[in-house]
C-alpha positions, 0 to 999 in steps of 0.5 A, spaced: 547 472 600 552 478 603 553 477 611 552 484 614 553 487 621 546 487 623 545 480 622 543 475 628 549 471 630 545 464 631 541 465 625 548 466 620 551 460 624 545 456 623 545 457 615 552 457 614 556 453 619 562 453 615 563 460 617 564 458 624 571 458 623 571 465 622 568 466 628 573 462 632 579 466 628 576 472 631 575 470 638 568 470 638 567 463 641 560 464 644 556 463 637 553 457 641 551 461 648 544 464 650 546 471 647 548 469 640 540 468 640 539 475 641 545 479 639 547 482 632 554 480 629 556 487 631 554 487 638 557 480 639 564 483 636 563 490 640 562 486 646 569 482 645 573 488 642 573 485 635 574 489 629 567 489 626 568 491 619 574 486 618 570 480 621 564 482 616 569 482 610 572 475 612 565 472 613 563 474 606 570 472 603 569 465 606 562 465 604 564 467 597 569 461 597 564 456 599 
């Protein structure tokens, strides 16, 4: 499985809880908020001024390392 920018934040966290620290590393601490149910990773990251490609790359590195 590869994480991509169009995936829903809450679904990714539910399926891969080990990725939570990566979201926190980027300052995306709203993984439990209401918006996370509806936002894609790209939408959430852009709302917080986060570099989307870097976040996706780190999420996939963490997933591959598990």
